[in-house]
N, C-alpha and C positions, 0 to 999 in steps of 0.2 A: 194303153190298157187302163181301164178304170179300176182303181184300187178299192179294196174292201174297207180300208181305214188308212189314215196317213202314217208315214214313218214318223215316230216321235223324235223330237230334237230338244236338247237342253244342255245345261252345264253342271247340274248338281249330281244327278245319279239316275240310273236306268235299271229296271228290273223287268224281265220278260219270262213268262212261264206258261205252262199248259193249263193253268186255272187262274182266273182273275183274283180270287181270294188269296192265293199264295203270292201273287205279284204285289197285291196291296199290303200284305203282311211284311214282305221284304222291304217295300218302300217305307213302311212305318219305321223300320229300324234305321234306315238312312236318315229319315227326318228327325229321329231322336239322337242323331250324332254317331250312329254306328257306321261301320264300313261294309264293303261288299260281302265279306265273310259272315258278319252278323246277319245281314239281310238274306243271304243264301240259306243259312241254317234255319231262320224263322220260316222262310218260304218252304223249305224242304219238309219241316214237320207239319205245316199246314196241309201240304200235298198228301201226307199220309192219312189225313182225316177226310178231306173233301174229294179226293180221287181214290177211294178205297178199292176200286176195281182195277186200279193201275199200279198201286204200290202200297207198302205198309211198313211198320217198324221192323218186321221180321224179314225184310227183303234185302236188296243190295244197292250200292251207290258208288260208282266211280265218278270222280270229278277231276278237272284240270283247273289249277288256280295260278294266277300271277300275282305276286307280292310286289307292289310298287316300291316299297322301302328297300328291298334287297335286289330287285330286278330279276328275281328267280321264278321260273315256271316249274311247277311240280304236279305230279299225278297223285291224287289221293285214292288209294285202293280200299274201297268198302265192299269188295267181293270176297265173302268168306269162303274158305276151302271146304273140301269134303271131310266129313268126320272120320275118326279113326276106324270106325266099323263099316265104312262105306267101301268095301272091297268088291271086285268083280265076282269073286267066289261066293260072297254072301248073296248078291243079287241073283246069280245063276242058281244058287241053291233054293231061292224062292220061286224058281220056275220062270224067271224073266230073261228075255234076250234084249231088253231095252229098259232104261230107267223110266218108270211111269211119269207121265206129265203132270199128275196131281198126287197129293198125299205125302205122308211123312218120309217115305223112302227117297223122295226127290229133294229133301231139304238139306241144303248146305248150312254152314254156320252163318247165322244172320250177320250182315255186315253194315247195313245202312245206318243204324242208330249210332253205333260206335264211330263210324266215319264222320257223321255230322258233328258229334261231340269233339272229335279230334280236330276238325277244321276250326271249331269255335275256340278250343283251347290254344291252338298254335297261331291262329291268325286273326281271331275276333277280338273284340274289346268289351263285349257285354257279358253279364252273368247268364247262367243257363235259364233261370226262371224267366228273365226278360224275353229271351228269344222263344221260349216255349209258351208264353202267355197266349198268343193268338191261337195256337193249336189246341191247347188245353181248353180255351174258351169255346172253340167250335165242337170239341169232343163232348164237353160237359153241357153246354147250353144249346147245342144243336147247329147243324149246318144244312143248307138247302140241298136236297138229294138231286143230283143230275139225272136227266131222263135216261141216260145210258146206264147209270147205276141202278135205277129202278127197274129197267128192262132186264138187266143181267140177273138181279135178284129174283125177279118174277120167273125167269127161265130156269133158275136153279132151285126154285121153291120145293119141288117134289123131292129132289135129291137131298137138299138140306134136311127136310123132315124125315126122310127115310134113313139117310146115312150119316149126316153131319148135324146132329141135334144142337150142338153148341153154336153152330152158325145160324141155325133156325132161331135160336133164342135171341141172338143179337140182331139179326136182319129182318125177321118177320115179327109182326105185331098182330096178335089175334089170328095167326095163321095166314096173314096177308103180307105181301111185299109192300114196301113203302111207295107211296105215290110220288111221281115226279114233282119236285120242288117242295115236298113236305120236309119238315125239319127232323133230322135223325140225330140221335144222341148215342154216345158210347162212353158212359161214365166210368166204366171199368178201365178203359184206356187212359182217361184223364187221371184216374187214381194211380195207375202205374207210373205215369210221368211225374205226378206230384211226389210220389214216394222216391223215385230216382233223384229228383231235385233235393228232397229233404235229406236223403242219405248222403248226397254230395255236400250239402251245406253243414251237416253235423261235424263239429270239430273246427270249423272256421278255416283260417289260412288264406293263401292267395287264391285269386280267381282260378288259376290253373290247377291248384291242388284240389279245389272243390269240384271242378269238372272231372278230374281224374277219379275222385271218389264216386262220382256219379257213374263213370264208366265201369268202375268195379262193381257197383250195385247191379249194373246190367249184366256184365260178363261173368261175375262170380257170386253174386248175391241172389236176391229173391227172384229176379227175372230168369236167370240161368236155372235156378232150382225148379221153377214152374215148368220150364221147357223140358228139362230132364225128366221130371215126373210124368209129363204128358207123353213123351216119346216112349218111356218105359212101360206105360200102362194101357195105351190106347191103340187098338187095331183100327186103322183108318182105311176106308174104302177108297180106291183110286181107279184110274182109267183102265187098269188091267182087268177090272171086273172082280177083283178079290181084295180083301182087306190086308194091309200090311202094317207092321209096327216099325217105327222109325229107328234109326241108329244114332241120331244126334244125342249127345250127352252133355251134362254140366261140365265134365272135364274138357270136352271139345270147346265149349264156350270159354272156359277159363284160360285155355291155352292159346287163344288167338286174339289179336287186336288189329284194327285197321292201321295202315301205315302209308308212308310217303315213298315215292320213287321218282326217278327221272322219266320224262316223256320220251317217246320216239318222235323224231322230227324229220321233216323234209322241206327243203326250200323250193318254192314255186311262185313264179310271177312276182318276185320282190318280197314275198312273205315267207315266214317260217311257220309251217303248220305243225302243231303239237297234238299227239294222240296218245292214248294208253297203249301199253305193250301188247305182245302177242297172246296174253291171257284174255284179251278182248278181241273184237274184230277190227279195232282201230287201224291196224296196218293196211286193211283193205282200202281205206280211203287214200292212204299214202301211196300204195301201189297203183291205184287208179290215176292219181295225179302224175306220178312218174311216167306212166304209159302215155297219158294225154299230153305231156309236155312236148312230145314229138309231133303233134298235130296243130294246125292253125285253128284253134277253137274260136278265136275272136272273129274269124271270117265266116263261121257257121251261123245260120239263123237259129236262135235259141228255141224256136218252135219247129224247126225243120228236121227232116229225117236224118241228115248227116250228123247233126248234133246228138240226137237220141241214139242212133246206131253206134256211133263211135264210143260214146260213154258206156252203153250197155255191153258192148263187146269187151271193153277194158274191164268192166266189172266182172264179167264171166271169167276172165283170166285171173284176176285178183282173188275172187272167191273160190276158185278151184285150188289156189295155193292155200287159202284158209283151211279148206277141208283136209288137205294133205299134211300141212305143216304147223298150223297155229296151235297153241296151247300153253299151259303153264309149265314150261320145261326149259331149262337153260340151254338145251340143244337145238331150239328153234333157230333156223338160219336166217334171222331177220336181216342182218347186214347184206347177205347175198341176195335176198329177195328184193331189196331196195337198191342194189348196185346198178350202175349205168349199163354194164355189159349184159347182165341178166335182163334188165328192163328192155334193152334194145332187141334182144333175141325174142322176147315175148311180144313186143310191139309188132314184129313182122307177122305174127299170127292173126292180127286184126285185118280182115279183108273186107270185101264189098258185100258179103252175104253173112247172114246170122249163123253162128256156130250152134249146133245142137249137142255138142259134146262138152263134157266137163274135163278140162285138160290141165292138170297141175304141171308145173315146171320141175326142173331138176337142179335146184340151187346147189352150188359146189359139187355138181356131179352126182348128187344123191338120187336114188331111185324113188319116185313118188308112189304113194299108195293111198287109195281112197277107202273110207270105211264102207261097209255094206249098207245099202239103202234101197228104198223102193223108187222106181222110176215110173212116173205117170206119163201116158202118151197124150198128145194133142193139146188143144186149148182147154183152159179151165174157166168156168163161168164165175169163179170166185173161190176163195179158200173156204173150205168147210170148217165147221166148229172143231176145235182141237184144244190142246192145253197150252198153246203158245201165246203169241202176241198178234192178234188180228187188228193191227193198228189202222189200216185203211178202212174207210167206211164202205160197206157193201150195199148193193141195191136191195138185198134181202138181209134182214137182221140175222145174226148167228143164232143157232139153236143148239142146245146141248146134245151130245151123242147119247146113246142109251146108257152109257156108263157115267154120264153126268159131267163130261168135260166141257168147259166153256173157256175160251181163251181169255187171258189177261192182257195187260198192256203196260205202259211205261209212262213216266213223266219227264219233264225237263225244266230246268231253270237256269237263266243267265243273269248275271249282275255285273255292272261296272259302276264304280263310284268316282267322285270328283278328284280323288287322289291317284286314280289309275289302277287300283286293285280290280281284279276281274275273276269271275268264277263261271265255269260251265259244268253243270252237274246233271246226271241222268239217273235218278232213282227209279227203282222198279222192284218187282217181286213182292212176295207176301200179300198177294191180292186176296180179296175175299173169296175168290173161286179157286185158289190154289190149294188150300188146306183148311181143315176145320178151325174155327176160332178157339184159341186156348182160353178157357173161361176165366182163369185167374188173372189174365193179362189184357184181354180185349183185342188181341190181334192174332193173325195166322202166320205160320212159317211159310217160307218160299219154296220154290221148286227148281232152282237153278241147276241141280245135278242132272236134270233131264238132258242137258247138253253134253254130258259125258257118254262116251261109248263103252259098252260092255265087251269090248274087243281089245286085246292087248296090242301094244306096239304103236299107238298114236299119242301125240303130245296132248290130245284131248281125251285119252282113255281115263276111265274112273280110277282114281288112286287116292288113298287117304292123305290129307294134307295138301292136295293139289287143287288149285282154284279151277272151277269149271270155266270153259271158254265162253265168256259172256258175250252177248250181242250189244251190251250197253257201251256207247262210244261217244262221249262228249268231245268237243273240239275247241281248240284255241288257235287263233292266227296272230302271229307276232310281226310287228313292223319296227325295224331299227331297235330290236331288243326289248320293245315294250308291247304290252297287250294291245292289239288293235281290235280284234273281234272275238267274242265268245259266242259259240253257237252250237246247236244240236237239235235233236228230235227224238221222240219215241219211235218205235216201229220195228223192234226185233231185227230181222235180217234186212229190213228196208232202211235202217238208219243211215248207213253210209251210202246207200243208193240215193236217198233224197238230199243228203247234204252236198253231194257233188254238183248237180245242176244249179242248186242254190248258190254255191260258192262261185262257180264259173260265170254265172249270169251277173254277179256283182263285179268280178274281176275283169271280165272280158267284154261285157255288153252294157256296162254303165248303169245297171239297175240298182236302186236303193234297196234296203233290207226288205221293206214291205212288198215292193214290186217283185223281188226275187222269191219271196215266200208265196205270194199270191199266184205267181206264174204256174201254168199247168205242169204237172209232174207225172211220174210213172214209177213202176217198179217191175223187176224181173223175178220170176219164180224158178229160174234156171238152177239156182244153188240147192244144195242139200239143206232142207229146212233145219234150223237149229233146235226146233221144238218138236216134241212128240206129235206125229209118228215118224218124223225124219224123212219125208219123201221129197222128191223134186220133180219139176215139170220142164223138160228141156225146151228152151226157146220161148217159154211163156212170157209175154210182155203185156202189162196192164197200163193203159194210157187213160188219163182223164179225158173226157169227151170234148173238152175245150180245145184240144189239139186240132189243127186243121185236118180235114178229111184227107187232103192230098198227102199229108205227112204219114197218116196211118196207112193209106194205100201203098205208099212207097216202101214203108217198113215191111208190110206183108210181102211185097214183091221181093224184098231182100231175104225173106225166109223167116222173119219173126212171126211168132204165133200170137197175134195181137188180139186183145180183148179190150173193148172200150168200156171204161168204168164211169161212175158218176162224175159230174163236172167238178166237184170239190171232194175228192176221195183219197188223194195221195199226199201224205206228208203232214207233219204237225210241228214244223220248225219254229224256233224262236232265236233271236240273236240280239246282241248289243255291240255297239262300236264306239271306240274312242278315237276321234280324228284330231291330231295335232296340226293346226293350221297357222298361217302367219298372223291371223287376228285373234288367236286363242284356241282353246280346246273345245270341241263340240262333241257332245255325246248323242248317240242315236240308238233307236231300238225299234223292233217290230216283233209281231207274234202271229201265229197261225189263226186264220178265221175258220178253218174247217172244224166242224163239230161245235162251234160257238162256245168254246171254253177258254182258249188261250188268249191272253192279253198282255200287253206291255204297259208299264206305267213309268213315269219319270218327269223330271222337270229340269 
């Protein structure tokens, strides 16, 4: 296969992300003597500026990190929970049977910014202003507007002008959307960051104490006050077709901080794969690997029907368990879901034909239950516009619904340094199309609560203090107790679907990072979509049309409802690897060519 670009190789450091400016900012920190954590934080804040349709300061950010000094792998949870006022009774009283996909009612406590600051405090070496300088520079001095950003703003122009005037003030100039590659500035956001830094620096003290004061300025100071004032006073039009006032308060902000926890892990093919807990969809990847360990994946053609069919059927079983069991609840039966006996029983359900049913298992003998959802019949020509994450590229660009919903997306960044520190982070939420811009701050709130059910009895039911079950799912692969590969992708429900063939092609078919990223991929719409309006399409399978026609025909014969998509439409993976060899340590990296945004840098 002819690659779109080479896999990068070097010995100093590697950064890969969904935007070249973020990758370059991260590499600049490494060049200045910083470590992988400094680099990831700098890249993360730049992503908030240059990919504003994909993430923002008011969004979410889980990460998996490996600290070479301690040999410890940890999950950083930047997924804020539901506010105290976010009760099922409140939303039902508003006449809702589903959390809207846009607007203030869908906002959980913002988690991304505090998580980045916590990573810098606990594992970085640089001061906050240094790592924020690139992001502040792009916000204040301007950054080139991506064509997708320009198109999204143009599509939302009428809704901004009619319903979200503060967003119109930021994103429209003279009533017009910005042109692709024009320079766009957000001086209000730059001022917000400068003030956070200044309040952190006031009083001096250690680097860690200064960062803690900056976190306080965010969670208890002027940022929290502006968010509280906005949610108390603004009725925001959302996809329900009616305006609603948010329930997020300053007290909610003050009562929560990002935190560290242990990852869930599974041993596979000589590696230990680390993922976030069941408050994310991370265990879906682990359950898929457990199921696939009973098949001879290495003997399968990586472009053949056996490879695709087996992986897709394993995904259907894992994601059915996600719908029935996953959530931010201590009672989630994670150990049982990953146990050999349970996995073997579930593996026997994978046959020669495509399942059209969503069949959760009964771990520990429990009776599964699925939430109510819409089932769509037949093939789909592509996902329509919604309020979720339309990460794959469509043949026809998305258009807003009459209520103004346009999907957002997600970012990803991976870093590995010469000391062996590694980061895999997946920031998302707080998109420009998720909520109106808060004019005092220069950013919008997120909409992660749309993943919560307004039905009692599920681990993912809406409840104050509970984290919504996020789709964000970074990955780390460890070898002999050290970070070997950090990897991940944007993509909502597609994230762990795209990561599986990428990982298997490296482990079983000898492909390097870039080859595995460039290889044709797919996704299924069989699951209940995590985003509004929460429907599913049984058996729907979207293949990039670079797959052999014979493979697509065979999959149709097996009962898959196959739609051929554009040649470069599935996946936005990036990854970095640290190989310990007899002649020394070699660092490698690759990034997604789809959409012409993702790039890896390194030396």
